[in-house]
ZAMARGU-4260 file (C-alpha; in steps of 0.2 Angstrom, whole numbers, plus 5000, padded with zeros to 4 digits):
<rodrens>
0) 4934/4839/4830 | 4948/4842/4841 | 4963/4846/4830 | 4980/4846/4838 | 4997/4851/4831
5) 5008/4837/4837 | 5023/4846/4829 | 5025/4859/4815 | 5022/4846/4802 | 5010/4833/4810
10) 4992/4837/4814 | 4981/4825/4824 | 4962/4825/4821 | 4950/4815/4832 | 4936/4812/4820
15) 4918/4811/4826 | 4903/4802/4818 | 4891/4810/4806 | 4885/4823/4805 | 4900/4831/4813
20) 4912/4821/4802 | 4907/4830/4786 | 4911/4847/4795 | 4927/4841/4803 | 4934/4835/4786
25) 4929/4852/4778 | 4938/4862/4791 | 4953/4851/4790 | 4954/4853/4771 | 4953/4872/4773
30) 4967/4871/4786 | 4978/4860/4775 | 4975/4872/4760 | 4982/4886/4770 | 4998/4878/4775
35) 5014/4880/4764 | 5025/4866/4771 | 5023/4847/4770 | 5010/4841/4782 | 5007/4824/4789
40) 4989/4822/4795 | 4984/4808/4807 | 4965/4805/4809 | 4959/4795/4824 | 4944/4786/4817
45) 4939/4776/4832 | 4922/4786/4834 | 4917/4784/4816 | 4905/4770/4812 | 4901/4774/4794
50) 4908/4783/4779 | 4896/4790/4766 | 4901/4796/4748 | 4904/4814/4753 | 4916/4808/4767
55) 4925/4797/4755 | 4927/4811/4743 | 4933/4823/4756 | 4946/4810/4762 | 4952/4808/4744
60) 4953/4827/4742 | 4963/4828/4758 | 4975/4814/4753 | 4978/4823/4736 | 4981/4840/4745
65) 4994/4832/4756 | 5003/4821/4744 | 5006/4836/4732 | 5018/4843/4745 | 5026/4827/4751
70) 5014/4826/4765 | 5004/4810/4770 | 4987/4805/4777 | 4986/4791/4790 | 4970/4783/4796
75) 4970/4774/4813 | 4958/4765/4824 | 4947/4761/4809 | 4931/4751/4814 | 4926/4735/4804
80) 4911/4744/4797 | 4922/4758/4790 | 4935/4746/4784 | 4921/4736/4774 | 4916/4752/4765
85) 4935/4756/4761 | 4937/4738/4755 | 4921/4738/4744 | 4927/4755/4736 | 4945/4749/4733
90) 4951/4764/4744 | 4960/4752/4756 | 4974/4753/4744 | 4974/4772/4743 | 4976/4776/4762
95) 4989/4772/4775 | 4982/4763/4790 | 4989/4760/4808 | 4981/4753/4824 | 4983/4768/4834
100) 4989/4787/4835 | 5007/4784/4841 | 5010/4771/4828 | 5003/4783/4815 | 5014/4798/4821
105) 5029/4787/4820 | 5025/4781/4802 | 5022/4799/4797 | 5039/4805/4804 | 5048/4791/4796
110) 5039/4794/4779 | 5031/4776/4779
</rodrens>
């Protein structure tokens, strides 16, 4: 997963499909846990076609880590197959969604 620092407080991650997604989220969790400042993470989910229970747990843990320091997690480009998993689990109410990366960056910077 290419991670890029868009700014000091915004990280953009291009998520890949499984099996790489699990490793990518694990690496991102490790990186977020080492930061002292509030971070906003934007995950580009266009390449992800399915989320398993481990992926869901990692996303929840990532959100929890970020929200503790006034950070945020934005998911963008979510496919219908992933959206249906989020709807079935009720997690559609937990995460912030946008259509694309630029919109997610703007929302993160504005605190939306």
